[in-house]
C-alpha positions, -999 to +999 in steps of 0.1 A: -251-042-563-286-026-567-307-056-571-298-068-540-304-038-526-341-035-541-350-069-523-326-072-495-320-105-512-283-113-506-261-153-525-261-162-488-300-163-495-298-177-526-280-208-512-299-211-476-331-217-500-314-237-525-299-259-498-332-275-491-333-292-522-322-329-518-303-349-547-325-382-538-302-401-556-272-389-529-293-378-500-276-347-499-285-317-506-276-295-541-257-268-524-235-290-509-227-311-537-215-281-555-240-285-580-251-246-578-228-224-593-231-183-614-259-173-587-267-135-600-290-108-582-304-081-612-334-071-592-360-090-586-342-112-607-318-148-598-307-167-619-280-192-617-264-225-633-273-263-617-250-290-629-253-321-620-235-357-620-247-368-660-268-356-685-288-390-681-305-376-645-333-396-638-346-364-612-337-341-635-372-321-639-377-328-601-348-308-586-348-283-618-388-274-603-376-279-566-348-252-571-371-227-595-395-229-567-376-223-534-362-192-548-397-178-563-405-181-526-378-157-514-394-119-508-391-098-540-381-124-565-402-125-595-383-143-620-361-174-621-334-180-646-317-214-643-289-229-666-285-267-664-256-288-676-236-316-666-206-329-659-197-366-654-174-368-621-141-394-631-143-430-612-127-424-582-103-445-582-100-472-554-074-500-565-043-507-580-059-509-614-044-485-644-073-462-657-075-460-696-071-428-702-100-402-713-125-430-700-143-420-673-165-446-662-166-484-676-199-503-674-204-544-681-231-557-692-237-595-686-254-620-686-251-659-668-262-674-708-269-667-740-299-651-758-315-636-730-308-597-756-275-588-733-265-576-770-295-554-777-296-540-743-256-530-746-266-512-778-292-494-765-279-484-735-254-467-749-274-448-774-302-440-750-271-424-730-259-408-763-290-392-770-295-378-736-262-361-741-238-382-728-202-394-745-205-428-752-185-459-766-193-497-769-168-522-765-178-557-785-159-576-759-172-611-777-141-618-793-151-651-804-186-643-811-189-606-821-219-590-835-224-554-821-213-540-855-239-555-871-267-540-849-250-504-847-246-503-886-211-501-887-204-541-900-187-528-929-161-507-912-125-507-924-100-497-889-074-469-896-049-460-870-035-430-862+000-418-845+000-458-834-040-462-821-067-478-835-097-452-849-130-465-836-160-464-857-187-441-852-228-447-856-259-431-838-232-411-816-214-443-804-179-449-810-172-489-816-146-516-815-150-550-824-129-579-832-151-584-862-137-551-881-099-576-880-117-607-894-136-618-928-168-621-922-168-665-926-141-665-904-144-684-872-120-667-842-105-699-821-085-685-795-071-690-765-075-675-734-042-657-734-049-646-768-084-636-757-068-612-725-047-590-748-068-585-774-098-572-751-067-552-733-056-539-770-095-527-772-093-509-739-060-489-746-049-487-778-085-474-792-085-439-798-116-434-778-114-397-772-130-377-737-160-410-736-185-401-703-197-436-705-175-470-721-208-499-723-184-531-724-206-558-743-193-590-723-197-623-741-220-650-722-211-667-697-186-664-665-149-672-680-120-657-695-130-623-712-147-610-680-117-624-662-095-599-689-116-569-678-118-569-643-085-572-641-073-547-667-088-522-654-111-509-627-149-510-637-175-486-622-198-516-626-222-543-643-252-549-656-266-576-658-296-589-682-320-619-682-354-632-686-381-640-668-374-681-671-360-699-644-329-714-663-321-675-671-329-663-636-303-693-625-277-681-649-288-644-637-272-648-599-241-670-614-237-636-633-244-612-597-215-640-581-190-632-608-193-593-604-189-599-564-159-619-563-141-599-588-154-568-563-177-549-592-201-527-582-237-540-595-254-514-611-289-533-611-306-559-633-324-559-661-355-586-675-356-585-713-388-600-730-409-595-699-439-593-722-459-591-755-483-563-762-500-564-796-499-527-807-531-511-805-540-536-774-538-526-738-534-571-732-502-581-717-491-616-730-461-627-708-447-654-729-415-664-706-433-654-675-428-617-660-411-611-625-384-632-619-358-607-623-372-581-600-376-606-576-341-616-584-327-583-577-351-580-547-335-611-526-299-599-540-306-566-524-297-548-551-313-522-582-340-534-605-332-515-632-360-521-652-383-547-678-380-546-716-413-558-735-410-580-767-415-567-797-408-579-834-391-541-840-365-548-815-345-578-833-357-559-875-339-526-859-311-551-845-306-565-880-310-537-899-285-515-875-302-494-863-314-497-826-352-492-820-342-460-794-332-441-830-355-458-855-385-455-831-387-427-798-425-434-792-423-475-789-425-485-753-392-508-756-373-472-767-390-451-735-381-488-715-342-485-725-344-441-715-357-453-687-330-477-678-307-459-692-315-429-667-311-456-640-271-469-651-265-433-647-276-424-613-266-458-600-226-451-611-232-417-596-242-435-562-214-460-564-186-431-573-202-410-544-200-435-522-164-447-528-157-408-526-171-404-493-156-434-481-119-419-482 
């Protein structure tokens, strides 16, 4: 090729340069990981494609810059054109549990007790991942107390079926299924364990989810039948535990951690909700429920701390209106917190998946 003769730079030189760039989460270089493809050398210009394991990669910009820098350092290279894409790999199967067709990763969001904002975290986590380009769904596994449809703005959805499969609702770029779609709003659902188990399994296998990178499962509070049903029905990619700073919430958060450990579900990390309140226009922060307990619990348990979420009235208002704050106010500190947490969750999924792959 004319370009390679002019500069003396070959494809092997480009790969060698790029092999200096490490994925800080996986601690392996991007060439060995197979992230680099379509290398072309034209005169003093090099172009290539960088394919990440998630569109929500928290170190995307850092890796992009490092890739450009090492290639520009090659003799005679003056221009670097790089296309960045993402391809979420399928979960590495490490059990005899049946996978859900089309769904790459299932992420369970749980809390040891009610009232900590677990559903708010589930909804905004799903929306944040979708905003970054992932294909996402949310399953409301709180069969007897479903509230995800209201928070997603799809509470009036009437389900239809196609070829014997349920078509989920969709809003804000996220597909959604919930028992709330199938019973009158004022009718309590009083089901025993076996019926809960059947309902959850139907939502996993009889819904037309299509191709999803992530299915967020909003679990009911506690450690009961629904949690057992999810963990036995299929292989989970990991669990996120939501807590608040109060001691009683932290104790329940520890129960959630122990539950995941007993079910052999990878722990993606803790989220501390309602960490502080900061009035608009003020730099002062009020720690209404205390602060830092979730981080301390994560450190003591030797699992990741995914981040803290401030307390804002707009979060509640957005949930009631069916417009999550990650949609309604992109500049909000809460939105920024959710976007950061979504990136950390996606990174942890990639890390655990890679570890399962290399353990074989």
